[in-house]
C-alpha positions in Angstrom: -40.5 -14.5 -10.9 -40.7 -11.0 -9.4 -38.8 -8.4 -11.5 -37.4 -4.9 -10.5 -35.7 -1.9 -12.1 -32.0 -1.8 -11.2 -32.7 1.6 -9.2 -35.5 -0.4 -7.3 -33.0 -3.2 -6.4 -30.4 -0.8 -5.1 -33.2 0.9 -2.9 -34.7 -2.5 -1.8 -31.1 -4.0 -0.8 -30.4 -3.7 3.0 -26.8 -3.0 2.0 -25.2 -0.2 0.0 -23.0 -0.9 -2.9 -19.4 -0.7 -1.8 -18.3 0.9 -5.3 -21.1 3.5 -5.3 -20.5 4.3 -1.6 -16.8 4.9 -2.5 -17.9 7.3 -5.2 -20.0 9.1 -2.7 -16.9 9.5 -0.6 -15.3 11.2 -3.5 -18.2 13.5 -3.6 -17.5 14.6 -0.2 -14.0 15.5 -1.1 -15.2 17.4 -4.0 -17.7 19.2 -1.7 -14.7 20.5 0.0 -13.4 21.9 -3.2 -16.6 23.6 -3.7 -16.5 25.2 -0.2 -16.3 29.0 -1.0 -15.3 29.6 2.6 -11.9 27.8 2.0 -8.9 29.6 0.4 -8.5 28.9 -3.4 -5.3 26.9 -3.1 -7.0 24.5 -0.5 -10.0 24.1 -3.0 -7.4 23.3 -5.7 -5.8 20.6 -3.5 -9.1 19.0 -2.8 -9.8 19.0 -6.5 -6.6 17.3 -7.3 -7.2 14.8 -4.5 -10.5 13.8 -6.2 -8.6 13.1 -9.5 -6.1 11.1 -7.9 -8.5 9.2 -6.0 -10.7 8.6 -9.1 -7.5 7.2 -10.9 -7.0 4.6 -8.3 -10.7 3.8 -8.3 -10.7 3.0 -12.0 -7.3 1.1 -11.7 -8.6 -1.2 -8.8 -12.3 -1.3 -8.4 -13.2 -0.9 -11.9 -10.4 -3.0 -12.9 -11.5 -5.7 -10.6 -15.0 -5.5 -12.1 -13.5 -6.2 -15.5 -11.7 -9.1 -14.1 -15.2 -10.7 -13.6 -16.5 -9.5 -17.0 -13.6 -10.5 -19.1 -13.2 -14.0 -17.9 -17.1 -14.6 -17.5 -17.0 -15.0 -13.9 -20.2 -14.3 -11.8 -20.3 -11.4 -9.4 -23.5 -10.2 -7.5 -22.8 -6.6 -6.0 -24.1 -5.7 -2.6 -26.8 -3.8 -4.3 -28.2 -7.0 -5.8 -27.1 -6.3 -9.5 -25.1 -8.7 -11.7 -22.1 -7.7 -13.4 -23.2 -6.1 -16.5 -26.2 -4.0 -15.1 -23.9 -2.9 -12.4 -21.2 -1.8 -14.6 -23.8 0.4 -16.3 -25.0 1.9 -12.9 -21.5 2.4 -11.7 -20.0 4.1 -14.8 -23.4 6.2 -15.1 -22.6 7.6 -11.6 -18.9 8.1 -12.6 -19.9 10.2 -15.5 -22.0 12.4 -13.3 -19.1 12.6 -10.9 -16.7 13.8 -13.7 -19.1 16.3 -15.2 -19.3 18.0 -11.6 -15.6 17.7 -11.3 -15.2 19.8 -14.4 -17.9 22.3 -13.7 -16.3 22.9 -10.3 -13.0 23.6 -12.1 -14.3 25.9 -14.9 -17.2 27.6 -13.0 -16.1 28.0 -9.5 -12.3 27.9 -9.3 -10.8 29.1 -12.7 -12.4 32.4 -12.5 -10.5 33.1 -9.2 -7.0 32.4 -10.7 -6.2 35.9 -11.9 -7.1 37.7 -8.5 -4.8 34.9 -6.9 -1.6 35.8 -8.9 -1.7 33.1 -11.6 -3.5 31.7 -14.6 -3.5 28.6 -16.9 -3.4 29.9 -20.5 -3.5 28.3 -23.9 -0.7 29.2 -26.5 -2.9 31.4 -28.4 -3.4 33.6 -25.1 0.3 34.4 -24.8 2.1 37.4 -25.9 4.8 37.4 -28.7 7.8 37.2 -26.3 5.9 34.5 -24.1 5.2 32.3 -27.3 9.0 32.6 -28.1 10.0 31.2 -24.5 7.4 28.4 -24.9 8.7 27.4 -28.3 12.2 27.5 -27.1 11.2 25.2 -24.3 9.7 22.9 -26.9 12.8 23.0 -29.0 15.3 22.4 -26.4 13.4 20.1 -23.9 10.5 18.5 -25.1 11.2 17.8 -28.8 14.2 15.6 -28.1 11.9 13.3 -25.8 9.0 13.0 -28.5 8.7 9.9 -30.5 5.7 9.9 -32.9 4.4 6.3 -33.4 2.3 6.0 -36.5 -0.3 3.2 -36.6 -1.0 1.5 -40.0 -0.6 -1.9 -41.7 3.2 -1.6 -41.4 3.4 -0.3 -37.8 1.8 -2.2 -35.0 -0.5 -0.5 -32.5 2.0 1.0 -30.0 2.0 0.2 -26.3 0.6 3.2 -24.4 1.4 3.9 -20.7 -1.0 3.9 -18.0 -2.2 7.5 -17.1 0.2 9.2 -19.7 -1.1 12.1 -21.7 -1.4 11.2 -25.4 -1.9 13.2 -28.5 -3.9 11.3 -31.2 -2.8 13.1 -34.5 -4.8 12.5 -37.8 -2.8 13.5 -40.9 -3.4 13.3 -44.5 -0.5 11.8 -46.5 1.6 14.3 -48.4 4.0 14.0 -51.5 7.2 12.8 -50.0 9.3 9.9 -51.3 8.0 7.7 -48.7 4.2 8.1 -49.2 2.8 5.2 -51.2 -0.8 6.2 -51.0 -1.5 9.9 -51.6 -4.4 11.7 -49.7 -4.9 8.8 -47.2 -5.8 9.6 -43.6 -3.1 8.3 -41.1 -3.2 8.0 -37.4 -0.1 8.9 -35.2 0.3 8.7 -31.5 2.4 11.3 -29.6 3.0 10.6 -25.9 3.7 13.5 -23.6 6.9 12.8 -21.6 6.0 11.9 -18.0 9.1 13.1 -16.5 8.6 16.8 -17.4 6.3 18.9 -15.2 2.5 19.3 -16.1 2.9 23.0 -17.0 5.5 25.2 -18.4 5.9 28.3 -15.9 6.1 31.9 -17.4 5.8 35.3 -15.5 3.7 38.3 -16.7 4.2 41.3 -14.6 3.6 39.9 -11.0 1.5 36.9 -12.1 2.6 33.3 -12.7 1.3 31.9 -16.0 1.0 27.9 -16.3 1.0 26.7 -20.0 -0.1 23.0 -20.3 2.7 21.0 -21.9 0.3 19.3 -24.3 -0.7 22.9 -25.6 3.0 23.5 -26.3 3.3 20.2 -28.2 0.2 20.7 -30.1 1.2 24.2 -31.4 4.5 22.7 -32.5 3.2 19.5 -34.2 4.3 20.9 -37.7 7.9 20.4 -36.5 7.0 16.7 -36.0 4.8 16.1 -39.1 6.7 18.1 -41.9 5.3 18.6 -45.3 2.1 16.8 -43.9 -1.5 18.1 -43.4 -2.6 17.7 -39.9 -6.3 17.3 -39.7 -6.8 17.0 -35.9 -4.7 16.5 -32.7 -6.9 15.3 -29.8 -5.5 14.9 -26.3 -6.4 11.6 -24.3 -5.5 9.7 -21.3 -6.0 5.8 -20.5 -6.3 4.2 -17.2 -5.3 0.4 -17.2 -6.6 -2.4 -14.9 -4.1 -2.3 -12.0 -5.8 -5.0 -10.0 -3.6 -8.1 -10.2 -3.7 -11.0 -7.8 -0.6 -12.8 -7.5 -0.8 -16.6 -7.3 1.5 -17.5 -4.5 3.4 -20.8 -5.2 3.5 -23.6 -2.8 7.1 -24.3 -3.9 9.5 -23.2 -1.3 12.3 -22.7 -4.1 10.1 -20.3 -5.8 11.4 -16.7 -5.6 8.4 -14.7 -4.5 10.0 -11.3 -5.1 10.7 -12.1 -8.7 7.2 -13.4 -9.0 6.0 -10.1 -7.7 8.2 -8.0 -9.9 7.0 -9.9 -12.9 3.4 -9.5 -11.7 4.0 -5.7 -11.5 4.8 -5.5 -15.2 1.3 -6.6 -16.1 0.2 -3.3 -14.7 1.7 -1.7 -17.8 -0.2 -3.7 -20.1 -3.4 -4.2 -18.3 -6.8 -3.8 -19.9 -7.9 -0.5 -20.6 -10.9 0.5 -18.3 -11.3 4.2 -18.8 -10.5 6.7 -21.8 -10.4 10.4 -21.0 -10.6 12.5 -24.0 -11.1 16.1 -25.1 -14.6 17.1 -26.7 -15.1 16.7 -30.4 -12.4 14.3 -30.9 -11.7 12.9 -34.3 -14.0 9.9 -35.5 -11.2 8.0 -36.8 -9.2 8.2 -33.4 -12.3 7.4 -31.4 -13.2 4.2 -33.6 -9.6 3.0 -33.5 -9.2 3.3 -29.7 -12.8 1.8 -28.9 -12.1 -1.2 -31.1 -8.5 -1.7 -30.1 -9.4 -1.8 -26.5 -12.8 -3.3 -26.6 -14.5 -0.5 -24.9 -17.8 1.4 -25.4 -19.2 4.8 -24.6 -19.4 3.9 -20.9 -15.7 3.8 -20.7 -15.3 7.0 -22.6 -15.2 10.2 -20.4 -15.3 13.4 -22.3 -13.4 16.0 -20.2 -14.4 19.6 -20.8 -11.9 21.1 -18.3 -8.3 19.8 -17.7 -7.6 16.3 -18.3 -5.7 14.9 -15.2 -6.5 17.6 -12.5 -3.6 16.1 -10.3 -1.4 18.5 -12.3 -2.8 21.2 -10.1 -0.6 20.3 -7.4 2.4 21.8 -9.4 0.8 25.2 -8.9 0.6 24.8 -5.1 4.5 23.7 -5.0 5.4 26.9 -6.8 7.6 29.3 -4.6 5.0 32.1 -5.1 2.1 30.0 -3.4 3.8 28.0 -0.8 2.3 28.6 2.4 -1.1 29.6 0.5 -2.9 26.5 1.5 -4.0 26.0 5.1 -1.3 25.0 7.4 -1.8 22.9 10.5 -0.5 24.2 13.8 2.5 22.8 15.4 1.8 19.5 17.4 1.2 19.7 21.0 2.6 17.5 23.7 0.7 14.3 24.2 -1.5 14.3 27.5 0.3 11.3 28.8 3.9 12.5 27.9 5.2 15.7 29.4 7.5 18.0 27.8 11.1 16.8 27.8 10.2 13.2 28.7 11.2 12.0 25.2 14.8 12.7 25.9 15.0 9.4 27.7 12.1 7.6 26.6 13.5 4.3 28.2 13.2 5.8 31.6 9.9 7.4 31.3 8.1 4.2 29.5 9.3 2.1 32.4 6.6 3.6 34.4 4.1 5.2 32.1 2.1 4.3 29.0 1.7 6.9 26.3 -1.2 7.5 23.9 -0.2 9.4 20.8 -3.0 11.0 18.7 -1.5 12.1 15.3 -0.9 14.6 13.9 -2.0 16.5 16.9 0.8 14.8 18.6 4.0 14.3 16.6 5.2 10.7 15.6 8.5 11.9 17.0 8.3 9.9 20.3 8.1 6.7 18.3 11.0 7.8 15.9 13.1 8.8 19.0 12.6 5.4 20.8 13.9 3.7 17.7 16.7 6.2 17.2 17.7 5.7 20.8 17.3 2.1 20.7 19.9 1.9 17.7 22.4 3.6 19.8 21.6 2.3 23.2 24.3 -0.4 24.4 21.6 -2.2 26.5 19.1 -2.9 23.5 19.5 -6.4 22.3 16.9 -6.4 19.4 14.5 -4.5 17.4 11.2 -6.1 15.6 9.1 -4.2 13.4 6.3 -4.6 10.7 6.5 -2.0 7.9 3.7 -1.1 5.3 4.5 2.2 4.0 7.7 4.3 4.6 8.4 8.0 4.0 11.2 9.1 1.6 14.5 9.5 3.1 12.9 7.6 6.3 14.4 7.9 9.5 12.9 4.7 10.6 14.9 2.9 7.8 18.0 5.0 9.1 17.6 3.9 12.6 17.2 0.2 11.7 20.3 0.3 9.6 22.3 1.9 12.5 21.1 -0.7 14.8 22.1 -3.5 12.5 25.5 -1.7 12.2 25.7 -1.6 16.0 25.3 -5.4 16.3 21.7 -5.5 17.3 19.5 -8.2 16.1 16.9 -6.5 13.8 14.0 -8.4 12.4 11.7 -6.6 9.9 8.6 -7.8 8.2 8.5 -5.7 5.1 5.0 -6.0 3.3 5.9 -5.8 -0.3 2.3 -6.5 -1.4 1.5 -2.8 -0.3 -0.2 -1.6 -3.3 1.7 0.9 -5.4 4.5 0.7 -2.8 5.6 -2.7 -3.8 8.9 -1.8 -5.7 10.0 0.9 -3.0 9.5 -1.8 -0.4 11.5 -4.5 -2.3 14.3 -1.9 -2.6 14.2 -0.7 1.0 14.1 -4.3 2.4 17.1 -5.2 0.2 19.1 -2.4 1.8 18.1 -3.7 5.4 19.2 -7.1 4.2 22.5 -5.8 3.0 23.2 -4.3 6.3 22.7 -7.6 8.3 18.9 -7.3 9.2 16.7 -10.2 9.1 14.0 -9.3 6.6 11.0 -11.4 5.6 8.7 -10.1 2.8 5.4 -10.9 4.0 3.3 -13.9 4.9 2.2 -16.3 2.3 -1.4 -15.9 1.1 -1.9 -12.7 3.5 -1.0 -9.1 3.4 0.6 -7.8 6.6 -1.2 -4.5 7.6 -0.4 -4.3 11.3 1.8 -1.5 12.6 4.1 -3.0 15.5 7.3 -2.3 16.8 9.1 -4.0 19.8 12.5 -3.0 21.2 14.0 -5.6 23.6 16.3 -4.2 26.2 18.3 -5.8 29.0 17.8 -4.0 32.3 19.6 -5.6 35.2 18.8 -9.2 35.5 15.7 -9.0 33.3 14.8 -8.1 29.7 12.1 -5.3 29.1 10.0 -5.2 26.0 9.0 -1.6 24.7 6.2 -1.8 22.4 4.6 0.5 20.0 1.6 -0.5 18.2 -1.1 1.7 16.4 -3.3 2.4 13.4 -1.0 4.4 11.2 2.1 3.7 9.0 5.8 4.2 10.1 5.7 7.4 7.8 7.1 10.6 9.0 5.5 12.4 6.1 1.8 11.0 6.1 1.7 11.3 10.0 1.5 15.0 9.6 -1.5 14.5 7.4 -3.4 11.5 8.6 -5.2 11.1 11.9 -4.0 8.0 13.8 -3.7 6.6 17.3 -0.8 4.7 18.7 0.4 3.3 22.1 3.9 3.3 23.7 4.0 0.9 26.6 6.1 -1.7 28.6 3.1 -3.5 30.1 4.1 -7.1 30.3 0.8 -8.2 28.8 1.3 -6.2 25.6 4.9 -7.4 25.5 3.9 -11.0 25.6 1.1 -10.6 23.1 3.2 -8.8 20.7 6.2 -11.2 21.1 3.6 -14.1 20.2 2.4 -12.1 17.2 6.0 -11.7 15.7 6.5 -15.4 16.3 3.4 -15.9 14.2 4.3 -13.7 11.3 8.1 -14.5 11.2 8.1 -18.1 12.3 5.5 -21.0 12.6 3.3 -20.5 15.6 -0.4 -20.6 16.4 -1.1 -19.1 20.1 -4.4 -20.1 21.5 -5.3 -16.7 22.7 -4.1 -13.3 23.3 -5.1 -11.2 26.2 -5.0 -7.6 24.9 -4.9 -8.3 21.1 -7.7 -9.1 18.7 -6.0 -10.4 15.6 -6.8 -11.3 11.9 -7.1 -13.7 10.2 -7.2 -15.6 13.6 -10.6 -14.4 15.0 -11.3 -10.7 14.6 -14.7 -11.1 12.9 -15.8 -13.5 15.6 -14.6 -11.3 18.6 -16.3 -8.3 17.2 -19.5 -10.1 16.5 -19.4 -11.4 20.2 -18.8 -7.8 21.5 -21.9 -6.5 19.5 -24.0 -9.3 20.8 -23.1 -8.6 24.3 -24.3 -5.0 23.9 -27.5 -6.4 22.4 -28.0 -8.7 25.4 -27.5 -5.8 27.8 -30.1 -3.7 26.0 -32.6 -6.5 26.1 -31.9 -6.8 29.8 -32.4 -3.1 30.4 -28.8 -2.5 31.1 -27.1 0.6 29.5 -25.4 -0.3 26.1 -23.9 1.6 23.3 -21.5 1.1 20.3 -19.2 3.8 18.8 -16.9 2.7 15.9 -14.6 4.9 14.0 -13.1 3.4 10.9 -12.2 4.0 7.3 -14.5 1.6 5.6 -17.5 -0.6 6.8 -18.2 -3.3 4.3 -18.2 -6.9 6.1 -21.9 -8.4 5.8 -21.6 -10.4 8.9 -20.9 -7.4 11.2 -23.2 -5.4 9.5 -26.0 -7.9 10.1 -25.0 -8.0 13.9 -25.1 -4.3 14.1 -28.7 -4.3 12.5 -29.6 -6.8 15.2 -28.2 -4.7 17.9 -30.0 -1.7 16.6 -33.4 -3.7 16.7 -32.5 -4.8 20.4 -32.3 -1.1 21.3 -28.5 -0.4 21.4 -27.6 3.2 20.2 -25.1 2.8 17.5 -22.8 5.6 16.2 -20.6 5.0 13.3 -17.8 7.3 12.1 -16.8 6.0 8.7 -14.7 8.1 6.5 -15.1 6.2 3.2 -17.0 3.1 2.0 -20.1 2.3 4.2 -22.3 -0.5 3.1 -24.8 -0.3 6.0 -27.9 1.6 5.7 -28.8 3.7 8.7 -32.2 4.7 9.9 -34.2 2.3 8.0 -37.3 1.5 9.8 -37.4 -2.0 11.5 -33.8 -2.5 10.5 -31.5 0.2 11.7 -33.4 3.0 13.4 -30.9 3.3 16.3 -27.9 3.8 13.8 -26.5 6.9 12.8 -23.4 7.1 10.4 -21.3 10.2 9.8 -18.2 10.9 7.7 -15.6 13.3 8.7 -13.8 15.0 5.7 -11.8 18.0 6.1 -8.1 19.3 6.1 -6.7 15.9 7.6 -7.2 12.4 6.3 -9.0 10.4 9.0 -7.2 7.1 9.4 -7.6 6.0 13.2 -9.6 3.0 13.9 -11.3 2.9 17.4 -14.1 0.7 18.6 -16.1 1.4 21.8 -18.5 -1.1 23.5 -20.1 0.4 26.6 -20.6 -3.0 28.5 -23.0 -1.6 31.0 -20.5 1.1 32.1 -17.4 -0.8 32.1 -16.3 0.0 28.4 -14.0 -2.0 26.3 -12.1 0.2 23.9 -9.8 -1.1 21.1 -7.7 0.7 18.5 -5.5 -0.6 15.6 -5.0 -1.2 12.0 -8.1 -3.0 10.8 -11.2 -1.8 9.2 -14.5 -3.8 9.0 -13.9 -5.3 5.7 -13.8 -8.9 4.2 -10.3 -8.3 3.2 -9.3 -7.1 6.8 -10.7 -10.2 8.5 -9.9 -12.9 5.9 -6.9 -11.7 3.8 -4.9 -9.5 5.9 -3.0 -9.7 9.1 -4.3 -7.2 11.3 -4.2 -6.4 14.9 -6.6 -4.3 17.4 -5.2 -3.6 20.9 -7.3 -3.2 24.0 -6.8 0.1 25.8 -6.6 -0.7 29.5 -4.8 2.2 31.2 -7.7 4.3 32.8 -6.1 7.6 31.6 -5.5 6.6 28.1 -9.1 5.0 27.8 -10.5 8.4 28.8 -8.3 10.1 26.1 -9.7 7.6 23.5 -13.2 8.3 24.7 -12.6 12.1 24.4 -11.3 11.5 20.6 -14.6 9.7 19.9 -16.9 12.2 21.6 -15.4 15.3 19.9 -15.8 13.4 16.5 -19.5 12.8 17.2 -20.0 16.5 18.2 -18.0 18.0 15.1 -20.2 20.3 13.1 -17.7 21.6 10.5 -16.2 18.6 8.8 -19.2 16.1 9.2 -21.6 14.5 6.6 -24.5 12.7 7.9 -25.7 9.6 5.9 -29.2 9.3 4.9 -31.1 5.9 4.6 -30.6 6.0 0.7 -26.8 6.2 1.1 -26.6 9.9 0.2 -24.8 12.4 2.5 -25.8 15.8 3.9 -23.4 18.3 5.2 -23.7 18.8 9.0 -24.5 22.4 9.8 -24.1 24.1 13.2 -27.4 25.4 14.7 -27.6 29.1 15.7 -27.1 28.4 19.2 -24.6 25.6 18.9 -21.1 25.8 19.9 -18.6 25.4 16.9 -16.7 22.1 17.0 -14.0 21.5 14.5 -12.0 18.4 15.2 -9.2 19.3 12.9 -8.6 22.4 14.9 -9.9 21.7 18.5 -7.5 18.7 19.1 -4.6 21.1 18.8 -5.6 22.6 22.2 -4.8 20.8 25.5 -8.3 20.8 26.8 -8.4 19.4 30.5 -12.0 20.1 30.8 -12.7 18.0 27.8 -10.6 15.2 29.2 -12.5 15.5 32.4 -16.0 14.9 30.6 -14.7 12.0 28.7 -16.3 9.5 30.9 -18.6 6.4 30.0 -21.3 8.2 31.4 -20.9 11.2 29.2 -20.6 9.0 26.2 -23.7 7.2 27.1 -25.5 10.5 27.3 -24.4 11.5 23.9 -25.4 8.2 22.4 -28.8 8.3 23.9 -29.6 11.8 23.2 -32.5 11.9 20.6 -31.1 15.0 19.3 -28.6 13.2 16.9 -31.4 10.9 15.3 -34.0 13.9 15.1 -31.3 16.1 13.6 -30.4 13.5 10.8 -34.1 13.1 10.1 -34.5 16.8 9.8 -31.5 17.3 7.6 -32.6 14.4 5.3 -36.1 16.0 4.9 -34.8 19.7 4.3 -31.4 19.5 2.7 -30.0 18.2 -0.7 -27.2 15.8 -0.6 -23.6 16.7 -1.5 -23.7 14.5 -4.7 -25.5 15.8 -7.6 -27.8 12.7 -8.0 -28.0 9.4 -6.1 -28.2 6.2 -8.0 -31.3 5.4 -6.0 -33.0 8.6 -6.8 -32.4 8.7 -10.7 -32.6 5.9 -13.2 -30.0 5.4 -15.6 -30.2 7.5 -18.8 -29.9 4.1 -20.7 -32.6 2.4 -18.6 -35.8 2.9 -20.2 -39.0 3.3 -17.7 -40.5 -0.2 -18.9 -37.1 -2.1 -18.5 -36.8 -4.6 -15.8 -34.0 -6.5 -14.1 -34.3 -9.8 -12.4 -33.7 -9.8 -8.9 -30.0 -11.1 -7.9 -30.7 -14.0 -10.4 -29.1 -13.6 -14.1 -30.4 -10.3 -15.8 -30.5 -11.9 -19.3 -32.2 -9.1 -21.0 -29.8 -6.4 -19.8 -26.7 -8.7 -20.3 -27.7 -9.2 -23.9 -28.5 -5.6 -24.6 -25.1 -4.6 -22.8 -23.3 -7.2 -24.9 -24.8 -5.9 -28.2 -23.9 -2.5 -27.3 -20.3 -3.5 -26.6 -20.0 -5.2 -29.9 -21.9 -2.6 -32.0 
């Protein structure tokens, strides 16, 4: 049987590991934090985002891996590695990322704090007056909230909350009346209250000083441990497995909401998958924590900078620094919606379709449609799917008002939306109390579609006003996420969306839709069919091409069809923000495929699918990514853009993304990314700025012929090859370029089949 080193396995696989690809995405975000051309406050924001992203990655993706490891389930990664060798490779790459993250903070950002009007200081760097203020804050605010929890034979190991900062304090027993064994080391845990801000704020002349709250607690520990010798006090933070799957009961009498609420409690006690700790932590502390949580050095991340960089967001919110981050321009009017037309959307939409491109176009027309519908006496009913809402949501307010005004309101509230479950349960209950018909999702599936339908009586007929898109009904995130959505009264959309609501709120299985492609019905099959059509056209010598803009590309069946289309000669351009499991540019496999990722001021969230079809393109938009979960475990919808004007607008969106040379990263065959740099004679294109300009010329050039010319130009492929040869990738080291530090040169790993030698070694290391 042939044997390979794990790095060789990863190289040989025709797929990129989903999880390693995600870590590379976070490297692209970190690259924005490293960008010296950005204002410091922008760079701090990107650094905080990398920290937030990594927290969720460990909770969900690493948590999911441990669901296999802890229960002895088999799992083969796209790279070909089994669970244990893959765990090692993944954690090695995560360690390198965390080190780069810390170095970015310490070497590139922190030296700039003083000249930007602030600093983060330790207690020993404060003046006497500043120390008094910090000590007063401890006495009056922090001290009453602290509960030291000793761990010994009489006190059980305390429950430690997920992602809470904790001090592990090692003391030596003193001479008090309660001491039974003099001179013994004891371990006590002090959890830092989560309901206090990360930093205590002071002013020194014209500068703002931020003192980490844990430093204030550490300096005042003698007030918690009186007449006791404190040997060490080390800060740490844990991340627990947050990936739980709710087994939905077939019993119709079972209360699903109660089951979900019970399941959410497991997150508080989930398995520890990561331990972040300060350097040189107490040996006693580390031994206890590793034994208690059954983790080894792979799960332990020694943080040389600030633990939990999300706390930096507090600095950006300080009154002195509001507005210091880059601000987006005011939204512009949609090309298909003249100024003032949204004053009476019912009248305008009777005769016109509207394509909204957020945040360049405001979400306001959709919100206004809902608010006008709530008050309009001719409106009979409203139906809507909701996945994530804003705080103080105007969407909720409009639905409540509609119910109050006697309209029939049906809402599907997806309470399985990760980390928004409790909020959605709460908001759904408010709507139910007001008289809305609320359902909390569909059994076995997560409803991810974004659909709204207003039913209005107009004379002798009923008109359906439809809104459908790629983004959430969330006024806050719509200012930060790029999305597309459609407003229409077209009867075909109205019929399809009505049928779709009957599927998710009732018990209906329509044979087909005219303008929708839906999951789990047949989205994968439909996309495969469209890709195969392009391959057939290429073989016949007809013009062909595919452009797909999505968040994630992971489904093997679709990837394999894209490989076949590439071999057939179809030029394929993929704009994938995050995970991409496809390998572009591999000889005899994907030579005609280019992958790029756009990462910048805005979060790319829109999904668009372009199939050239010999010059009569089909163009879809909607909520779905190309992922197994999207096709098999979610309710999703893509809508066909049929209006010629709107189709041209959508083509223009894709073309500008392909031309961007300010926020784009080109993917190499090995999965690493190179930042796209404009050539000396090249026009600067920045999608996150240029879409804020109404550009009639750009729209005029957004034709199928122009798209084909862009796709067939050899420049893109040659440029990617030149970049790959000349430039270093944004990540410090690709898993395919460097063997694991724990992987000796002679060590081999069995291909896909069980890697017994490594598994035994890994098990021995864990138990050591």
